VODREN-576474 format. One record per residue: residue in three letters; x, y negated, z of N, C-alpha, C in turn. Coordinates in steps of 0.001 Angstrom, whole numbers, always signed. Each point is the difference from the previous one (the first is absolute). Layout:
BEGIN
type  n.x  n.y  n.z  ca.x  ca.y  ca.z  c.x  c.y  c.z
ala  X  Y  Z  X  Y  Z  X  Y  Z
...
***
This chain:
BEGIN
type  n.x  n.y  n.z  ca.x  ca.y  ca.z  c.x  c.y  c.z
met  +59871  +138920  -75812  -1034  +43  -775  -1298  +573  +684
leu  -1031  -760  -284  -1295  +614  +542  -648  +908  -860
ala  -442  +1262  +640  -714  +1115  -826  -1207  -606  -540
met  -398  +372  -1019  -1140  -404  -546  -1361  +957  +313
ala  -925  -230  +613  -914  +927  +151  -1013  +128  -1217
pro  -672  +1028  -22  -1161  +87  -1478  -790  -1133  +306
leu  -200  -440  -1385  -1080  -1073  -133  -1311  +556  +420
asn  -247  +1138  -383  -1566  +338  +617  -192  +607  +1148
arg  +918  -175  +950  -117  +747  +1288  +296  -1011  +1218
arg  +1060  -918  -364  +321  -710  +1522  +87  -1716  -705
thr  +108  -759  +725  +198  -1236  -306  +1555  -533  +77
phe  +528  -580  -985  +1603  -362  +319  +102  -756  +1048
leu  +1286  -295  +596  +417  -1112  +747  +769  -1014  -690
ser  -612  -1086  +219  +776  -1259  -707  +760  -726  +1221
val  +1279  -437  -417  +1084  -436  +716  +31  -1201  -253
ala  -12  -1159  +939  +166  -1417  -20  +1241  -557  +163
gly  +678  -683  -718  +1510  -729  +379  -314  -764  +1112
thr  +1060  -137  +648  -297  -1336  +1119  +997  -1199  -496
ala  -665  -940  +212  +607  -1403  -576  +1095  -371  +983
leu  +983  -482  -491  +933  -870  +952  -40  -1430  +268
leu  +271  -71  +1024  -332  -1609  +378  +1376  -1071  -348
gly  -141  -855  -673  +1469  -785  -286  +83  -1038  +1222
ala  +1331  -237  -46  +562  -824  +1468  -529  -1330  -309
cys  -32  -547  -1242  -191  -1487  -52  -1754  -129  -281
ala  -485  -1134  +421  -1350  -511  -288  -318  -219  -1262
ser  -1208  +351  -483  -378  -363  -1323  -1425  -526  -77
pro  -460  -668  -824  -1179  -421  -343  -1099  +946  +129
pro  -1222  +53  +666  -828  +754  +146  -494  +660  -1379
ala  +101  +1430  -220  -488  +573  -1274  -1329  -423  -679
pro  -624  -38  -1134  -1260  +52  -253  -1049  +888  +310
ala  -1099  +9  +293  -875  +1144  +386  +123  +1096  -1164
asn  -77  +1158  +837  +60  +1177  -773  -1442  +456  -383
pro  -540  +99  -1476  -1306  +98  -212  -232  +1625  +273
asn  +1061  +469  +202  -13  +1748  +300  -48  +503  +1322
ala  +26  -1129  +758  +5  +242  +1293  -1250  +581  +616
gly  +210  +1236  +998  -1313  +532  +544  -559  +1004  -1074
phe  +676  +432  -1391  -511  +893  -779  +850  +1125  -153
val  -525  +1122  -447  +920  +1139  -103  +768  -358  -1230
glu  +1239  +616  +65  +862  -360  -1460  -715  +258  -1040
gly  +149  -317  -1049  -430  -107  -1230  -1575  -111  +46
tyr  -644  -448  +813  -1726  -333  -79  -57  -1266  +401
gly  +1055  -1014  -89  -334  -1415  +474  -819  -937  -1089
pro  -414  -953  +170  -407  -1075  -1123  +1030  -1  -1281
leu  -798  +37  -1164  +534  +480  -1406  -301  -808  -1010
phe  +944  -771  -796  -505  -920  -1392  +205  +949  -849
asp  -1038  +107  -904  +153  +1217  -1010  -907  -663  -1473
ser  +690  -126  -771  -697  -469  -1464  -781  -1034  +79
gly  +104  -1106  +952  -855  -1169  -84  -1258  +59  +1312
tyr  +306  +1141  +700  -1064  +388  +1082  +1097  +49  +1120
thr  -606  -455  +1591  +512  +76  +977  -646  +1256  +965
leu  +415  +948  -57  -623  +1221  +947  +302  -179  +1857
pro  -965  +164  +520  +234  -147  +1399  +801  +1255  +352
gly  +657  -173  +1256  +387  +1420  +465  -844  +856  +570
val  +444  +999  +43  -708  +1359  +534  +20  -92  +1624
pro  -774  -45  +815  -159  -131  +1586  +533  +1335  +398
pro  +1053  -89  +981  +404  +1287  +591  -1104  +1221  +490
glu  -925  -572  +362  -1019  +825  +527  -433  +960  -1262
phe  +57  -111  -1024  -231  +966  -1087  +1029  +800  -513
leu  +1400  -208  +416  +1277  +745  -447  +42  +1095  +1288
gln  -530  +186  +674  +228  +964  +1219  +443  +1380  -277
gly  +890  +500  +503  +390  +1347  -124  +411  +262  -1378
val  -547  +966  -647  +677  +473  -1171  -724  -1056  -1107
asn  -899  -794  +374  -1017  -1033  -1124  +1133  -1162  -974
arg  +1138  +647  +168  +932  -894  -948  +1091  +426  -783
arg  +500  -487  -829  +1026  +611  -1149  +1069  +176  +831
ile  +312  +1215  -676  +1450  +584  +580  +588  +764  -1117
val  +1298  -78  +122  +1018  +897  -751  +630  +1098  +399
gly  +42  +938  -487  +621  +1325  +701  -77  +1018  -1017
thr  +301  +1284  +442  -13  +1218  -714  -1253  +738  -456
tyr  -232  +161  -1031  -1609  +472  -313  +90  +1652  -46
gln  -1332  +297  +994  +103  +1609  -121  -1297  +420  -745
gly  -363  -755  -939  -1182  +786  -856  +296  +857  -946
glu  -690  +364  -883  +235  +848  -1265  +166  -446  -1278
gln  -261  -1401  -352  +45  -664  -1214  +1778  -420  -538
pro  +274  +185  -1166  +1197  -710  -473  +585  -1369  +168
val  +979  -497  -205  +264  -1196  +666  -166  -892  -1267
gly  -614  -829  +151  -454  -1076  -1083  -1653  -300  +185
thr  -644  +1159  +1033  -1361  +175  -261  -757  -904  +1225
ile  -915  -742  -346  -631  -611  +1064  -1496  +1525  +661
asp  +430  +280  +1063  -660  +834  +728  -922  -487  +1197
val  -1551  +326  -226  -885  -798  +817  -892  +1086  +805
asp  +145  -401  +1357  -831  +1143  +1018  -1116  -716  +359
pro  -1225  +18  -435  -941  -631  +373  -761  +264  +1249
tyr  +607  +999  +497  -325  +647  +1407  +815  -577  +987
ala  +1182  +110  -175  +1040  -722  +1020  +54  -1389  -272
lys  -405  -351  -889  +86  -1621  -313  +1202  -700  -268
phe  +894  +817  -874  +1360  -299  -194  +142  +273  -1739
leu  +677  -1172  -292  +617  +142  -1495  +1755  -131  +190
tyr  +445  +913  -846  +1271  +183  +55  +350  -267  -1729
phe  +1273  -844  -119  +722  -14  -1006  +1131  +923  +218
val  +201  +1264  -929  +1011  +680  +361  +1356  -366  -707
arg  +1117  -218  +856  +1113  -131  -618  +1268  +784  +820
glu  +996  +4  -611  +1082  +831  -103  +484  -12  +1958
gly  +579  +974  +227  +527  -85  +1602  -1122  -452  +974
ser  +711  -1117  +602  -627  -334  +1396  -844  -1741  -685
asn  -170  -139  -1101  -269  -1094  -503  -1776  -22  -276
ser  -605  +956  +249  -1663  -54  -422  -390  -819  +914
val  -1187  -674  -465  -1040  -838  +627  -1421  +646  +350
arg  +3  -179  +1200  -1569  +101  +427  -551  -1380  +493
phe  -1137  +249  -594  -1030  -1405  -50  -1425  +643  +765
pro  -594  -754  +1090  -1282  +231  +229  -931  -522  -1081
ile  -1270  +870  +86  -1019  -416  -844  -1523  +140  +484
gly  -982  -745  -678  -1049  +454  +336  -785  +663  -1068
ala  -714  +1084  +322  -583  +841  -1077  -1264  +127  -244
gly  -462  +402  -1031  -1640  +76  +49  -610  +1055  +704
arg  -1124  +30  +401  -531  +1037  +806  -295  +994  -687
ala  -134  +1131  +669  -180  +1490  -465  -818  +98  -1057
gly  +451  +487  -1213  -738  +239  -1172  -220  -1022  -1313
arg  +1067  -1021  +627  -102  -1362  -997  +1577  -244  -529
ser  +964  +945  +315  +1444  -229  -244  +169  +1077  -1387
phe  +990  -683  -680  +545  +715  -1433  +1029  +1255  +712
ala  +165  +1108  -531  +797  +1068  +414  +915  +457  -1108
gly  +985  +478  +117  +894  +444  -1197  +1013  -932  -352
asn  +427  -61  -1277  +1133  -514  -373  -532  -1041  -1126
gly  +659  -1340  -222  -224  -645  -1015  +1316  -986  -5
thr  -435  -1255  -934  +1502  -732  +73  -435  -1279  -135
ile  +975  -1092  +290  -367  -1317  +75  +283  -395  -1143
gln  -890  -629  -764  -30  -447  -1493  -46  -1619  -82
val  -784  -723  +994  -2  -1435  +214  +597  -573  +1290
lys  +647  -982  -38  +493  -797  +1289  -549  -1413  -199
lys  -693  -471  +1111  -558  -1338  +57  +446  -813  +1221
lys  +348  -1220  -445  +337  -966  +1385  -1250  -713  +141
trp  -530  +13  +1224  -1141  -1063  +346  -1010  +509  -831
pro  -655  +786  -6  -995  +664  -955  -1315  -513  +236
gly  -988  -127  -1017  -1531  -330  +328  -567  +1405  +319
trp  -1200  -42  +477  -874  +1156  +224  -1601  -153  -491
thr  -236  +1393  -596  -1366  -167  -509  -747  +1317  +1042
pro  -1081  +360  +530  -524  +1085  +190  -470  +744  -959
thr  +204  +1502  +19  -182  +1007  -1235  -1410  +137  -49
ala  -395  +499  -988  -1607  +334  -35  -492  +904  +1119
asn  +949  +633  +232  -255  +1265  +1044  -232  -872  +1240
met  +1093  -459  +497  -587  -1132  +1196  -1079  -766  -126
leu  -429  -603  -963  -1192  -887  +28  -916  +809  +199
arg  -220  +1420  -638  -1096  +862  -116  -186  +426  +1263
thr  +1117  +744  +899  -276  +584  +1111  +216  -780  +1303
glu  +371  -1213  -92  +146  -912  +1347  -164  -1362  -580
pro  -1384  -499  -713  -311  -1197  -282  -36  -1182  +874
glu  -307  +325  +1188  -272  -1172  +1023  +1563  -297  +484
ile  +999  +855  -234  +1301  -636  +198  +880  -565  -1149
tyr  -159  +801  -939  +468  -511  -1570  -635  -830  -838
gly  -1293  +101  +142  -912  -995  -1146  +380  -1262  +230
pro  +276  -811  +901  +232  -1594  +248  +1136  -476  -967
phe  +880  +1318  -146  +1203  -207  -878  +533  +666  -1240
arg  -1342  +214  -661  -244  +508  -1211  +892  -685  -1105
arg  +115  -1400  +74  +719  -820  -937  +1450  +90  +187
gly  +493  +860  +1280  +1455  +87  +309  +641  -1345  +646
ile  +1218  +34  +437  +797  -695  +730  +1367  -145  -478
arg  +287  -1242  -143  +1309  -45  -1122  +1266  +90  +1285
gly  +931  +553  -901  +1470  +89  +1053  +118  -1215  +746
gly  +462  +429  +1416  +327  -1154  +762  -138  +749  +1576
leu  +222  -1219  +946  -114  +393  +1485  -1215  +631  +259
arg  -1287  -196  -556  -1186  +413  +298  -462  +1659  -1089
ser  +974  +282  -651  -24  +1271  -794  -406  +1195  +881
pro  -390  +1092  +138  -327  +1103  +525  +1470  +889  -216
leu  +495  -354  -1064  +1247  +975  -735  +1412  -776  +609
gly  -101  -1195  +733  +1008  -374  +683  +1187  -484  -568
ala  +1427  -92  -48  +847  -391  -601  +378  +700  -1175
arg  +7  +1312  +84  +449  +933  -1342  -1061  +1169  +49
ala  +130  +596  -1391  -838  +1037  -216  +424  +732  -663
leu  +276  +1547  +13  +564  +836  -701  -1124  +874  -603
tyr  -102  +318  -1303  -1445  +483  -674  +733  +1575  -517
leu  -914  +914  +444  +292  +1394  +14  -815  +747  -1241
tyr  +737  +663  -1109  -588  +422  -967  +58  +1472  +102
arg  -726  +703  -866  +219  +1346  -39  -458  +506  -1321
gly  +783  +631  -930  -138  +450  -1375  -66  -1184  -893
gly  +317  -1012  +695  +39  -1437  -1183  -1313  -800  +494
arg  -786  +539  +1046  -1246  -712  -119  +131  -895  +1733
asp  -593  -1152  -26  +13  -624  +1386  -810  +921  +817
thr  +451  +289  +1552  -929  +863  +683  -980  -1193  +849
tyr  +590  -1216  -46  -667  -1038  +944  +411  +259  +1261
tyr  +1116  +586  +123  +203  +434  +1382  +1708  -1001  +330
arg  +63  -856  +900  +1082  -1056  +104  +706  +210  +1264
ile  +1265  -534  +15  +527  -48  +1297  +95  -1416  +286
his  -334  -1010  +728  -153  -1246  +156  +169  -582  +1226
gly  +400  -1201  -130  -109  -939  +1327  -1361  -70  +866
thr  +7  -559  +1248  -1318  -426  +327  +190  -921  +1119
asn  -1394  -764  +565  +133  -907  +895  -846  +752  +1431
ala  -304  +983  -362  -773  +987  +1006  +878  +559  +706
leu  +905  -720  +883  +1282  +630  +772  -762  +1214  +1016
asp  -1269  +73  +430  -305  +958  +798  +2  +1268  -628
ser  +118  +27  -1487  -440  +1061  -583  +1194  +961  -196
ile  +1293  -440  +66  +876  +651  -429  +432  +805  +1463
gly  +223  +1506  -484  -192  +1072  +1107  -1164  +420  +261
asn  -1038  -293  -683  -1301  +577  +136  -750  +343  -1366
ser  -1289  +411  +125  -661  +143  -1116  -899  -1039  -376
ser  -370  -229  -1027  -1054  -1092  -387  -971  +496  -1257
ser  -830  -795  -162  -862  +296  -919  +231  +341  -1508
ala  +790  -1221  -554  +356  +589  -1261  +975  +864  -551
gly  +509  +520  -956  +814  +1306  +154  +1406  -526  -182
cys  +400  -951  -499  +1357  -411  -442  +1058  -189  +1137
ile  +1207  +150  -126  +1025  -259  +1160  +314  -1269  +24
arg  -447  -578  +1382  +660  -1269  +335  +1131  -240  +565
met  +1149  -1058  +24  +933  -155  +621  +192  -1521  +819
phe  +776  +83  +748  +152  -1617  +406  +673  -491  -1044
asn  -357  -1385  -77  +591  -637  -1252  +1469  -29  -302
his  +420  -238  +1325  +1318  +97  -5  +613  +1274  -451
asp  -306  +1142  +431  +384  +1169  -473  -364  +217  -1614
val  -1112  -434  -744  -263  +376  -1081  +1132  -712  -913
ile  +164  -1310  +350  +1067  -650  -695  +1200  +618  -135
ala  +498  +779  +1428  +1353  +843  -208  -195  +984  -670
leu  -1242  +908  -164  -156  +1171  -979  +40  -707  -1237
phe  -447  -832  -665  -80  -397  -1245  +1025  -407  -472
glu  +940  -399  +740  +1516  -334  -449  +1006  +1430  -263
met  -425  +894  +1036  +713  +1371  -259  -616  +950  -1243
val  -1098  -337  -290  -559  +1196  -1052  -151  -412  -1227
pro  +371  +747  -1243  +58  -552  -1098  -1254  +469  -699
ile  -628  -578  -1179  -1001  +715  -835  +337  +1261  -290
gly  -812  +874  -7  +20  +1719  +83  +571  +618  +917
thr  -110  -766  +1316  +389  +922  +1171  -1220  +1116  +113
arg  +331  +1015  +347  -730  +1039  +481  -555  -51  +1211
val  -1537  -207  +371  -541  +243  +1475  -543  +1345  -88
his  -109  +341  +1526  -542  +1134  +427  -749  -276  +1071
val  -1000  +646  +200  -1198  -254  +1095  -319  +1242  +644
arg  +408  +367  +1237  -136  +1241  +758  -1286  +251  +192
ser  -227  +1332  -136  -1385  +639  +191  +43  +95  +1730
glu  -1246  +252  +532  -258  +582  +1267  +864  +921  +650
ala  +350  +1031  -717  +683  +1252  +222  +1397  -400  +223
glu  +389  -871  -895  +1534  -452  +20  +340  -890  +720
ser  -685  -824  +376  +91  -1112  +1100  -48  +924  +1512
leu  -555  +1272  -64  -6  +475  +1166  +1367  +806  +311
arg  +460  +709  -1288  +1352  +457  -250  +1009  -600  +459
val  +310  -1285  -754  +958  -518  -102  +385  -1211  +1466
asp  -1145  -557  +581  -292  -995  +932  -947  +178  +972
pro  +17  +1164  +677  -1324  +303  +772  -85  -899  +1165
glu  +1236  -522  +528  -250  -617  +953  -601  -1578  -130
asn  -130  -497  -1208  -483  -1070  -207  -1415  +70  -732
phe  -467  +1348  -166  -1183  +453  -607  -1134  -822  +528
asn  -1018  -776  -906  -1020  -712  +239  +238  -1132  +903
arg  +1097  -548  -148  +484  -1231  +998  -959  -1193  -460
gly  -258  -779  +956  -1076  -1077  -223  -1535  +126  +458
val  -606  -940  -345  -1539  +150  +110  -987  -659  -1249
glu  -1081  +392  -65  -626  -650  -1049  -384  -1388  +112
val  +350  -764  -883  -277  -1531  +34  -1293  -234  -796
pro  -1213  -519  +597  -1079  -407  -779  +256  -880  -1335
ala  -880  -199  -831  +375  -1185  -1158  -315  -1110  +543
gln  +1102  -1025  -96  -66  -1250  +254  -951  -738  -1057
arg  -1153  -841  +737  -825  -834  -1002  +489  -1348  -116
val  +406  -328  -1192  +292  -1237  -252  -1060  -1242  -486
asp  +35  -1097  +563  -744  -1003  -537  +594  -400  -1073
pro  -1192  +134  -1262  +647  -681  -1191  +397  -1299  -12
asp  -800  -747  +817  +600  -1321  +419  +1435  -380  +272
leu  +474  +1039  +467  +1427  -160  +737  +1198  +405  -1547
ile  -743  +520  -902  +756  +316  -1488  -352  -1058  -1012
tyr  -1102  -350  -34  -554  -911  -1182  -26  -1312  +413
ser  +158  -444  +1209  -409  -1484  +172  +1458  -955  -417
glu  -754  -1161  -464  +905  -1235  -355  +1176  +169  +1142
ala  -260  -19  +1283  +1088  +0  +1138  +754  +949  -130
ala  -553  +1365  -214  +849  +1230  -42  +948  -61  -1172
ile  -440  -591  -950  +705  +26  -1374  +1381  -1249  +27
ala  -471  -1077  +868  +1225  -684  +29  +844  +212  +1184
ala  -474  +930  +932  +1088  +565  +828  +800  +909  -527
asp  -115  +681  -1148  +860  +936  -514  +3  -322  -1629
pro  +713  -1214  -31  +327  -427  -1653  +952  +1077  -441
leu  -152  -261  -1581  +795  +1053  -758  +1319  -573  +24
pro  +917  +992  -71  +1544  -772  -333  -120  -454  -1180
asp  +1239  -907  -322  -7  -652  -1176  +207  +680  -1142
phe  -243  -360  -1395  +23  +664  -1090  +1255  +951  -237
asp  +1321  -610  +219  +1334  +621  -197  +120  +1076  +1122
ala  -280  -179  +1092  +175  +1091  +1126  -1038  +1196  -568
val  -1063  -191  -232  -1042  +921  -487  +684  +1091  -1016
gln  +721  -973  -989  +432  +559  -1071  +1092  +1029  +258
ala  +593  -694  +903  +1553  +923  +482  -438  +1434  +833
met  -793  -359  +901  -342  +1135  +815  -1018  +936  -663
asp  -478  -9  -1263  -566  +1106  -800  +977  +411  -966
ala  +1261  -333  -300  +849  +373  -1031  +505  +1455  +466
gly  -166  +1022  -1123  +304  +1059  +415  -719  +916  +467
asn  -1386  -353  +421  -993  +783  +558  -1097  +581  -759
val  +434  +135  -1380  -970  +939  -756  +315  +1196  -438
pro  -882  +882  -176  +406  +1494  -276  +969  +31  -1072
leu  +1057  +875  +80  +1068  +380  -1108  -904  +769  -1075
***
């Protein structure tokens, strides 16, 4: 049995099995759409949308999902976010905890402390907050009318909505198409994940899951090796025509009504 290293200190080894070749000739197998992709990050069909695979260059070193033994300070069942080391942990018993790489907001823009997940949405739409429009109108102003859910939405394939004291914090854990933001700091303050990872997390955590976001002191204490991992990524300016043009909408059609109803079922607050 392989010994499991601490999730916040070392990368786990993955062991690939060796395929045995049969003695008899057989017809050529169909092309494998996952060929060339890291396991778990290949092309994915989800709720009417086709997600492209994540290129391996964005998954180097610790910048991928791994399973192992959690060495932090939170109880089982907690989402533990380290915005300084750029990791999110879902804490489970034994060696079954999961660590995901994340992108975090730059200093001063992140939530800290505790909250709970009170809303979960598949393929959510997005509208910039009043604070975003006030502080960075040049970036968010063109999108004040919002972007419906789909491949173009900045919230990606899934979003978990964090509440505290029964009130929405406007802090989200969500997917992203900005692959270079994972493992780094970016302009907005929410937690970004690869779409493949946020889909996996969405299925793991129920409504009511506690979320803890580490302070700078806690990150230094628990995971000094990865403290301040990554770099600051400048805000990406997106051409509104790439979002609102007829060509863009035609390239990103809504799933059929039945699929939308099915994917939204069960994702309202309790």
